C-alpha positions as CSV (number, residue, x, y, z in Angstrom):
1,M,21.6,6.4,13.1
2,F,23.5,3.5,14.6
3,A,21.9,0.9,12.4
4,V,22.6,2.7,9.2
5,N,26.1,3.9,10.0
6,C,27.3,0.5,11.1
7,V,25.8,-1.8,8.5
8,L,28.7,-1.5,6.0
9,F,31.1,-2.3,8.8
10,V,29.0,-5.3,9.7
11,V,28.9,-6.9,6.3
12,L,32.4,-8.2,5.8
13,Q,33.5,-9.0,9.4
14,V,34.5,-12.6,10.0
15,L,34.6,-14.1,13.4
16,S,36.7,-17.0,14.7
17,C,36.1,-20.4,13.1
18,R,35.4,-23.5,15.2
19,G,34.1,-25.7,12.4
20,E,31.3,-26.0,9.9
21,F,27.8,-25.2,11.1
22,F,25.5,-24.3,8.2
23,S,25.3,-27.9,6.9
24,S,23.8,-29.2,10.1
25,T,21.2,-28.0,12.5
26,S,23.1,-29.8,15.2
27,G,25.9,-27.3,14.7
28,L,23.4,-24.4,14.8
29,E,22.5,-25.4,18.4
30,K,26.1,-24.7,19.4
31,L,25.8,-21.3,17.8
32,L,22.6,-20.5,19.7
33,Q,24.4,-21.5,22.9
34,T,27.3,-19.2,22.0
35,E,25.0,-16.3,21.4
36,T,23.3,-17.0,24.8
37,L,26.7,-16.5,26.5
38,L,27.6,-13.5,24.4
39,L,24.3,-11.9,25.4
40,E,25.0,-12.5,29.0
41,E,28.4,-10.9,28.7
42,L,27.1,-7.9,26.8
43,Q,24.2,-7.4,29.2
44,S,26.7,-7.4,32.1
45,Y,28.7,-4.7,30.4
46,V,25.6,-2.6,29.7
47,N,24.4,-3.0,33.4
48,E,27.8,-1.6,34.6
49,I,27.5,1.7,32.9
50,T,25.1,4.5,33.7
51,Q,24.6,6.1,30.4
52,H,25.6,4.1,27.4
53,A,24.5,3.3,23.9
54,E,20.7,3.2,23.7
55,A,21.2,1.5,20.3
56,L,23.1,-1.4,22.0
57,Q,20.2,-2.0,24.4
58,G,17.9,-2.0,21.4
59,E,20.0,-4.7,19.7
60,I,20.1,-6.8,22.9
61,D,16.3,-6.6,23.2
62,A,15.8,-7.7,19.6
63,I,18.0,-10.7,20.1
64,R,16.3,-11.5,23.4
65,R,13.1,-11.7,21.6
66,E,14.6,-14.2,19.1
67,H,15.8,-16.4,22.0
68,L,12.3,-16.2,23.7
69,N,10.9,-17.5,20.4
70,A,13.5,-20.2,20.4
71,E,12.6,-21.3,23.9
72,E,9.1,-22.1,22.7
73,G,10.6,-24.8,20.5
74,I,14.4,-24.7,19.9
75,D,14.2,-27.4,17.2
76,D,11.4,-25.6,15.3
77,Y,13.3,-22.3,15.7
78,L,16.6,-23.6,14.4
79,N,15.0,-25.6,11.6
80,N,13.6,-22.4,10.1
81,P,16.1,-21.3,7.4
82,V,15.4,-17.6,8.0
83,N,16.1,-17.9,11.7
84,A,19.2,-20.0,11.0
85,F,20.5,-17.4,8.5
86,R,19.9,-14.5,10.9
87,L,21.6,-16.5,13.8
88,I,24.7,-17.0,11.6
89,K,24.6,-13.5,10.3
90,R,24.5,-12.1,13.8
91,L,27.4,-14.2,15.0
92,H,29.3,-13.7,11.8
93,S,28.9,-9.9,11.7
94,D,26.8,-8.1,14.3
95,W,28.8,-9.0,17.3
96,E,31.9,-7.4,15.9
97,T,29.8,-4.2,15.5
98,F,28.8,-4.3,19.2
99,E,32.4,-4.6,20.2
100,G,33.3,-1.6,18.0
101,S,30.5,0.5,19.5
102,V,32.0,0.2,23.0
103,A,35.6,0.7,21.9
104,G,35.6,4.4,22.9
105,D,34.0,3.9,26.3
106,S,36.1,4.0,29.4
107,S,34.5,0.8,30.8
108,R,35.1,-1.2,27.7
109,Q,38.3,-2.9,28.7
110,D,36.7,-5.5,31.0
111,Y,34.0,-6.4,28.4
112,L,36.6,-6.8,25.6
113,E,38.8,-9.0,27.8
114,H,35.8,-11.2,28.7
115,M,34.8,-11.4,25.0
116,S,38.3,-12.4,24.0
117,G,38.2,-15.2,26.5
118,L,34.8,-16.4,25.3
119,K,36.0,-16.5,21.7
120,Q,38.8,-18.9,22.5
121,N,36.4,-21.5,23.9
122,L,33.0,-21.0,22.1
123,S,31.8,-21.9,18.7
124,F,31.7,-19.2,16.0
125,P,30.7,-19.5,12.3
126,S,33.3,-19.2,9.6
127,Q,33.1,-17.3,6.4
128,D,32.1,-20.6,4.7
129,D,29.2,-20.9,7.1
130,F,28.0,-17.4,6.3
131,V,28.3,-17.9,2.6
132,G,26.7,-21.4,2.9
133,S,23.7,-20.0,4.7
134,A,23.2,-17.3,2.1
135,I,23.4,-19.8,-0.8
136,A,21.0,-22.0,1.1
137,L,18.4,-19.3,1.2
138,T,18.7,-18.5,-2.5
139,R,18.5,-22.3,-3.2
140,L,15.2,-22.5,-1.3
141,Q,14.0,-19.3,-3.1
142,Q,14.7,-20.8,-6.5
143,T,13.7,-24.4,-6.0
144,Y,10.3,-23.5,-4.4
145,Q,9.8,-20.2,-6.3
146,L,9.5,-18.3,-3.0
147,D,8.6,-14.6,-3.1
148,V,11.5,-12.6,-1.6
149,A,9.2,-10.3,0.4
150,E,7.4,-13.3,2.0
151,L,10.7,-15.1,2.7
152,A,12.0,-12.0,4.4
153,S,8.9,-11.8,6.4
154,G,9.4,-15.4,7.7
155,I,6.7,-16.8,5.5
156,L,7.5,-20.1,3.8
157,N,5.0,-21.4,1.2
158,G,2.3,-19.2,2.7
159,V,2.9,-20.2,6.3
160,K,4.4,-17.8,8.9
161,Y,7.1,-19.7,10.7
162,G,9.3,-17.2,12.4
163,T,10.7,-13.7,12.9
164,A,11.0,-11.4,9.9
165,M,14.4,-10.4,8.5
166,S,15.5,-6.8,9.1
167,W,16.5,-4.5,6.3
168,Q,20.1,-5.0,7.4
169,D,19.7,-8.8,7.1
170,C,18.4,-8.4,3.6
171,F,21.2,-6.0,2.6
172,V,24.0,-8.2,4.0
173,L,22.5,-11.1,2.1
174,G,22.3,-9.1,-1.1
175,Q,25.8,-7.8,-0.8
176,H,27.2,-11.3,-0.2
177,L,25.3,-12.6,-3.2
178,Y,26.8,-9.7,-5.2
179,A,30.3,-10.8,-4.1
180,L,29.4,-14.3,-5.2
181,R,28.3,-12.9,-8.6
182,D,24.8,-14.2,-8.1
183,Y,23.3,-11.0,-9.5
184,N,19.9,-12.4,-10.4
185,H,19.3,-13.0,-6.7
186,T,21.2,-9.9,-5.5
187,V,18.7,-7.5,-7.1
188,P,15.5,-8.6,-5.3
189,W,17.3,-8.8,-1.9
190,L,18.7,-5.3,-2.2
191,Q,15.3,-4.1,-3.3
192,Q,13.7,-5.7,-0.3
193,S,16.3,-4.2,2.0
194,M,15.6,-0.7,0.7
195,Q,11.9,-1.1,1.0
196,L,12.2,-2.2,4.6
197,L,14.6,0.7,5.3
198,G,12.1,3.2,3.9
199,E,9.5,1.8,6.3
200,Q,11.6,2.5,9.4
201,S,11.0,5.5,11.6
202,Y,14.4,6.8,10.5
203,G,13.8,5.8,6.8
204,K,13.5,9.5,5.7
205,E,16.5,10.7,7.6
206,S,19.5,11.9,5.5
207,S,21.7,9.1,6.6
208,S,19.1,6.6,5.3
209,L,18.8,8.4,2.0
210,D,22.6,8.5,1.7
211,F,22.6,4.7,2.1
212,M,19.9,4.4,-0.6
213,E,21.9,6.5,-3.0
214,A,24.8,4.1,-2.5
215,V,22.6,1.1,-3.3
216,V,21.5,2.8,-6.5
217,D,25.1,2.4,-7.7
218,Y,24.8,-1.4,-7.1
219,H,21.8,-1.6,-9.3
220,R,23.3,0.6,-12.0
221,E,26.4,-1.6,-12.2
222,M,24.3,-4.7,-12.5
223,G,22.1,-3.2,-15.2
224,A,18.9,-3.3,-13.1
225,H,17.9,0.1,-14.5
226,E,14.2,0.0,-13.5
227,T,15.1,-0.9,-9.9
228,A,17.7,1.9,-9.7
229,L,15.2,4.4,-11.1
230,G,12.6,3.5,-8.6
231,L,15.1,4.1,-5.8
232,V,16.2,7.4,-7.2
233,N,12.6,8.6,-7.5
234,H,12.0,7.6,-3.9
235,V,14.9,9.6,-2.6
236,L,14.0,12.6,-4.7
237,S,10.4,12.5,-3.4
238,I,11.7,13.0,0.1
239,E,14.5,15.5,-0.4
240,P,14.0,17.0,-3.9
241,E,16.1,20.1,-3.4
242,D,19.0,18.6,-1.4
243,R,19.2,15.7,-3.8
244,S,18.9,17.6,-7.0
245,H,22.1,16.0,-8.3
246,L,20.1,12.9,-8.8
247,L,18.0,14.5,-11.5
248,A,20.8,13.8,-14.0
249,T,21.0,10.2,-12.8
250,R,17.2,9.8,-13.3
251,Q,17.3,11.2,-16.8
252,H,20.2,8.9,-17.7
253,L,18.3,5.8,-16.3
254,E,15.2,6.8,-18.2
255,E,17.1,7.0,-21.4
256,L,18.7,3.6,-20.8
257,I,15.3,2.0,-20.2
258,T,13.8,3.6,-23.3
259,D,16.7,2.4,-25.4
260,G,16.4,-1.1,-24.0
261,D,20.0,-1.1,-22.8
262,K,21.2,-4.5,-21.8
263,N,24.6,-3.6,-20.4
264,G,25.6,-4.5,-16.9
265,L,26.7,-7.5,-14.8
266,L,23.2,-9.1,-15.0
267,H,23.6,-9.5,-18.8
268,L,27.3,-10.5,-18.8
269,T,27.1,-13.4,-16.5
270,A,24.6,-15.7,-18.2
271,R,25.0,-19.4,-17.2
272,R,27.9,-21.1,-18.9
273,P,27.1,-23.7,-21.6
274,G,26.9,-27.1,-20.0
275,D,25.9,-25.7,-16.6
276,Y,23.9,-28.5,-15.0
277,H,21.7,-26.1,-13.1
278,A,20.4,-24.7,-16.4
279,S,19.7,-28.2,-17.8
280,R,16.3,-29.6,-18.5
281,E,17.0,-32.5,-16.1
282,F,17.7,-30.1,-13.2
283,K,14.5,-28.1,-14.0
284,M,12.6,-31.3,-13.8
285,Y,14.1,-32.1,-10.4
286,E,13.0,-28.6,-9.2
287,Q,9.5,-29.2,-10.6
288,V,9.2,-32.5,-8.8
289,C,10.3,-30.9,-5.5
290,R,7.6,-28.3,-5.9
291,G,5.0,-30.8,-6.9
292,D,4.6,-29.3,-10.3
293,L,5.7,-32.5,-12.0
294,R,4.2,-35.8,-10.9
295,Q,3.0,-39.2,-12.1
296,T,0.0,-39.3,-14.3
297,P,-3.3,-40.5,-12.9
298,S,-3.2,-43.5,-15.2
299,N,0.1,-44.7,-13.7
300,Q,-1.1,-44.0,-10.2
301,R,-4.2,-46.1,-10.6
302,K,-2.0,-49.2,-11.1
303,L,-0.4,-48.8,-7.7
304,R,-1.5,-50.8,-4.7
305,C,-1.1,-51.0,-0.9
306,R,-0.8,-54.4,0.8
307,F,0.5,-56.2,3.8
308,R,3.9,-57.8,3.2
309,R,4.5,-61.0,5.3
310,S,7.6,-61.1,7.3
311,R,10.0,-63.9,6.5
312,F,10.8,-64.2,10.2
313,G,7.4,-64.4,11.6
314,Y,7.1,-60.7,12.7
315,A,4.0,-58.6,12.2
316,P,3.1,-58.0,8.6
317,L,4.7,-55.0,6.9
318,K,2.5,-52.2,5.6
319,L,3.8,-51.8,2.0
320,E,2.8,-49.1,-0.4
321,E,3.7,-49.2,-4.1
322,L,5.0,-45.9,-5.3
323,N,6.2,-46.9,-8.8
324,L,6.0,-50.2,-10.6
325,D,8.9,-50.1,-13.1
326,P,11.4,-49.6,-11.7
327,P,9.8,-50.8,-8.4
328,V,9.8,-48.2,-5.6
329,V,8.0,-49.1,-2.4
330,Q,7.5,-47.5,1.0
331,L,6.9,-49.5,4.2
332,H,5.1,-47.7,6.9
333,Q,5.6,-47.7,10.7
334,V,8.7,-49.9,10.8
335,V,10.8,-47.7,13.1
336,T,9.6,-46.7,16.6
337,P,10.1,-43.1,18.0
338,R,12.4,-44.7,20.7
339,T,14.7,-46.2,18.0
340,V,14.8,-42.8,16.2
341,E,15.9,-41.1,19.4
342,V,18.6,-43.7,20.1
343,L,20.1,-43.3,16.6
344,Q,20.1,-39.5,16.7
345,K,21.7,-39.5,20.1
346,M,24.3,-41.9,18.9
347,A,25.1,-39.8,15.9
348,R,25.2,-36.3,17.3
349,P,28.7,-36.3,18.9
350,N,30.2,-37.9,15.8
351,I,28.8,-36.1,12.8
352,K,31.0,-34.2,10.3
353,R,30.5,-32.8,6.8
354,S,29.1,-35.5,4.5
355,T,31.2,-36.5,1.5
356,V,30.6,-38.1,-1.9
357,Y,32.7,-40.4,-4.0
358,S,34.9,-38.6,-6.5
359,L,34.3,-39.1,-10.2
360,G,37.6,-40.9,-10.5
361,G,36.7,-43.2,-7.7
362,E,39.7,-42.0,-5.7
363,G,38.4,-41.4,-2.2
364,S,35.6,-39.0,-1.3
365,T,35.2,-35.3,-0.8
366,A,32.8,-32.7,0.4
367,A,30.7,-31.2,-2.4
368,A,28.4,-28.2,-2.8
369,F,25.7,-30.4,-4.3
370,R,25.4,-32.3,-1.0
371,T,25.0,-30.2,2.2
372,S,24.7,-32.3,5.3
373,Q,26.7,-33.7,8.1
374,G,26.8,-37.4,9.0
375,A,28.4,-40.3,10.8
376,S,28.9,-44.0,9.9
377,F,28.5,-46.9,12.2
378,N,28.9,-50.7,12.0
379,Y,25.6,-52.5,12.3
380,S,27.0,-54.4,15.3
381,R,27.1,-51.1,17.2
382,N,23.9,-51.6,19.3
383,V,20.4,-53.1,19.3
384,A,19.0,-50.3,17.2
385,T,21.5,-50.6,14.4
386,K,21.1,-54.4,14.3
387,L,17.4,-53.9,14.1
388,L,17.7,-51.7,11.0
389,R,19.9,-54.2,9.2
390,H,17.5,-57.0,10.1
391,Q,14.5,-55.2,8.8
392,V,16.1,-54.4,5.5
393,G,17.1,-58.0,5.1
394,D,13.6,-59.2,6.0
395,L,12.0,-56.9,3.4
396,S,14.4,-57.6,0.5
397,G,15.7,-61.0,1.2
398,L,19.2,-59.6,0.3
399,D,22.4,-60.7,2.1
400,M,23.1,-57.9,4.5
401,E,26.7,-59.1,5.0
402,S,27.3,-57.1,1.8
403,A,26.0,-53.9,3.3
404,E,28.2,-50.9,3.8
405,D,28.2,-49.3,7.3
406,L,25.1,-47.5,8.5
407,Q,25.2,-43.8,7.7
408,I,23.4,-41.2,9.8
409,A,23.1,-37.7,8.4
410,N,21.7,-34.4,9.4
411,Y,20.8,-31.8,6.7
412,G,21.1,-28.1,7.8
413,I,19.9,-24.8,6.3
414,G,18.4,-25.6,2.9
415,G,20.1,-29.0,3.2
416,H,19.9,-31.0,-0.1
417,Y,21.6,-33.6,-2.3
418,E,21.3,-32.9,-6.0
419,P,20.2,-35.6,-8.5
420,H,22.6,-38.5,-8.5
421,W,22.7,-42.3,-8.8
422,D,23.5,-44.4,-5.8
423,S,25.1,-47.1,-8.0
424,F,28.6,-46.7,-9.2
425,P,29.3,-45.9,-12.9
426,E,31.0,-48.5,-15.1
427,N,34.4,-46.7,-14.8
428,H,34.3,-46.6,-11.0
429,V,37.6,-47.5,-9.4
430,Y,36.9,-49.8,-6.4
431,D,39.2,-49.6,-3.4
432,E,41.8,-52.4,-3.2
433,G,40.2,-55.5,-1.6
434,D,36.7,-54.2,-2.3
435,V,35.1,-57.2,-4.0
436,K,31.4,-56.6,-3.0
437,G,30.5,-55.1,-6.4
438,N,28.0,-52.4,-7.1
439,R,25.2,-51.0,-5.0
440,I,22.3,-53.1,-5.9
441,A,19.6,-51.3,-3.9
442,T,18.9,-48.3,-1.7
443,G,16.7,-47.9,1.3
444,I,15.7,-44.8,3.2
445,Y,14.4,-44.9,6.8
446,Y,12.6,-41.6,7.4
447,L,13.2,-40.6,11.0
448,S,11.1,-37.5,11.1
449,D,8.0,-36.0,9.6
450,V,8.2,-33.1,7.1
451,E,6.6,-29.7,7.4
452,A,7.9,-28.3,4.2
453,G,10.4,-29.4,1.6
454,G,12.9,-32.2,2.1
455,G,11.2,-34.8,-0.1
456,T,13.0,-37.5,-2.0
457,A,12.6,-36.7,-5.7
458,F,12.9,-39.1,-8.7
459,P,12.9,-36.7,-11.7
460,F,12.6,-39.4,-14.4
461,L,9.7,-41.3,-12.8
462,P,8.5,-38.6,-11.9
463,L,8.0,-39.2,-8.2
464,L,8.2,-37.2,-5.0
465,V,8.3,-39.2,-1.7
466,T,7.2,-37.2,1.3
467,P,9.1,-38.3,4.4
468,E,7.0,-40.0,7.1
469,R,8.6,-40.7,10.4
470,G,9.2,-44.4,11.0
471,S,8.8,-45.4,7.3
472,L,11.3,-47.1,4.9
473,L,11.7,-46.3,1.2
474,F,13.3,-49.0,-0.9
475,W,14.3,-49.5,-4.6
476,Y,16.8,-51.3,-6.7
477,N,19.6,-49.4,-8.4
478,L,20.5,-52.1,-10.9
479,H,18.7,-54.0,-13.6
480,P,18.6,-57.8,-13.1
481,S,21.5,-57.9,-15.6
482,G,23.6,-55.9,-13.3
483,D,23.6,-52.8,-15.4
484,Q,22.7,-49.4,-13.9
485,D,19.1,-48.5,-14.0
486,Y,19.4,-44.8,-14.9
487,R,15.8,-44.1,-14.2
488,T,16.6,-44.3,-10.5
489,K,18.5,-41.0,-10.4
490,H,17.1,-39.2,-7.3
491,A,17.7,-36.3,-5.0
492,A,17.0,-34.9,-1.6
493,C,15.0,-31.7,-2.1
494,P,16.1,-28.7,-0.1
495,V,14.9,-28.7,3.5
496,L,12.5,-25.8,3.7
497,Q,11.3,-26.0,7.3
498,G,12.8,-28.4,9.7
499,S,15.9,-30.6,10.0
500,K,16.6,-33.8,8.2
501,W,18.3,-36.7,9.8
502,S,19.4,-39.7,7.7
503,K,20.9,-43.1,8.2
504,C,22.5,-45.3,5.6
505,I,23.5,-49.0,5.3
506,L,26.1,-49.4,2.6
507,S,26.0,-52.7,0.8
508,D,25.1,-53.8,-2.7
509,L,21.8,-52.5,-1.6
510,Y,22.5,-48.8,-0.9
511,I,19.6,-48.5,1.6
512,R,19.5,-45.0,2.6
513,F,18.3,-44.2,6.0
514,L,17.4,-40.6,6.3
515,M,16.5,-39.6,9.8
516,E,15.0,-36.2,9.7
517,R,12.6,-33.8,11.1
518,I,11.6,-32.2,7.9
519,L,13.3,-34.7,5.9
520,A,14.6,-37.3,8.3
521,V,16.2,-40.2,6.7
522,A,18.6,-43.0,7.3
523,N,20.6,-44.4,4.4
524,V,21.5,-48.1,3.8
525,W,23.5,-49.2,0.8
526,I,23.7,-53.0,-0.1
527,R,26.2,-54.4,-2.6
528,E,25.5,-57.1,-5.2
529,R,27.8,-59.8,-4.0
530,N,26.1,-63.0,-2.9
531,Q,22.7,-61.7,-4.0
532,D,22.3,-64.0,-7.0
533,E,19.9,-66.4,-5.2
534,V,17.6,-63.6,-4.3
535,R,17.9,-61.7,-7.5
536,P,19.4,-63.9,-10.2
537,C,21.1,-62.2,-13.1
538,D,19.2,-62.4,-16.4
539,L,20.8,-64.2,-19.3
540,Q,19.9,-61.3,-21.6
541,R,20.7,-57.6,-20.8
542,N,17.5,-55.7,-20.3
543,H,18.8,-52.2,-19.6
544,E,18.0,-50.6,-22.9
545,L,14.8,-48.9,-21.6
546,S,16.8,-46.9,-19.1
547,V,19.8,-45.9,-21.3
548,P,18.1,-42.7,-22.6
549,F,18.2,-41.4,-19.1
550,R,22.0,-41.7,-18.7
551,D,22.7,-38.6,-20.7
552,F,19.3,-37.0,-20.6
553,D,20.2,-33.5,-21.8
């Protein structure tokens, strides 16, 4: 069977690299265009031969169906993390297999030459993209406690969004998680793969059973004895005589289970002491993202909605209080759809992988805890950027001359930003000539609505803000004394369905514009210089109430 015999070859193939795609859905659009051209080339080859590779045609038809689904709504299609993973997996692995299948055919030379030319000019995912997309799926699985079987079926939080994953997709994902030593996630994905393989028309063929036997060894090495035993029993139920050598394996596994054996990679790779992802704080963040941890009803009863008068005579602002201490507010309907489109169009040609300040304050770097792509613009760029700066100044009264450049970002597959403070720590090393001080406040303009995931989480409040297109989220990062307010640690929850666009103004007020589709935001940061008239410093320090949240665990 073509699908079974080729899957091991598929797994570790790496195609040409043209940049990073997994951290932005804008990059995924280029990959979809690449695959469209590859499909045309492959179809031309198939049309030229009279009798060739029924399996190849089957693969083409399967991908064609994917593209028909995409045509119904490219944004929705690409914003689905399962579709995005399968797109990257196909371009990262499957197309090499297609080339190999025609290598022995007399008419292959023209096809291979055409493919070689396309590879020089088109976008292909790198190994980092493939690994990044795999990690993103497991991040979503863990954060939102998604069932593997439902996720593989294209179901996210009970809603069917797209095409199901094949058994090969699940196996490739499981094998790469194994290579990444993420054994806890490897087991269910390999298990799902074998279940789907068994449901295929060829699931009882010898080649399929051979493959299942090979996967038994994975589970045994990891110490997943029950899963290995279940697979052994399945194979023996189909070919009991031809697979009699598995009887000894079954007996051994049963003994290990009876003895409570805990040997295996699963038991040797527990999280290291001090691992942030195992901390109480990180678990609180995940609970807030899921909606399992939220403000108490007594605290919510104190919150109000009201109109906020514009200082410049514009229409009143619709202000909603989300938290009183520290104050967190959301203003509704402040950015028009037209402005959102202008900003996204401006950003698309310029986005690159987002970076974060290094702990030592020496420059910035890309980090696994923030997966997005973005671009920065001076507020004098055009009417839209000037409007954003003007609105933030109108709301806060802060001096926007202290603002950093506007930052527009797009979050890709499972895009997220783990809990962090926007304000700089006391030991932060400012760039030479930077006299604007710390980031006094943050604002987030949401530029898209959310279908699932992508909220802004404040673990210590606890508060989850659901993005609403055209709204602005605002809070202060510092106490009136100028000390950090550690309660304002926040995060961008992983994007589950959709794409998140964000924009930021950097000033003492780190207003964060996030323009997104699922979580669309725009970030603005404002610094504290020249803000003393609007927010005078207290004579007494009043930061003690937030100090316990500095080193929470």
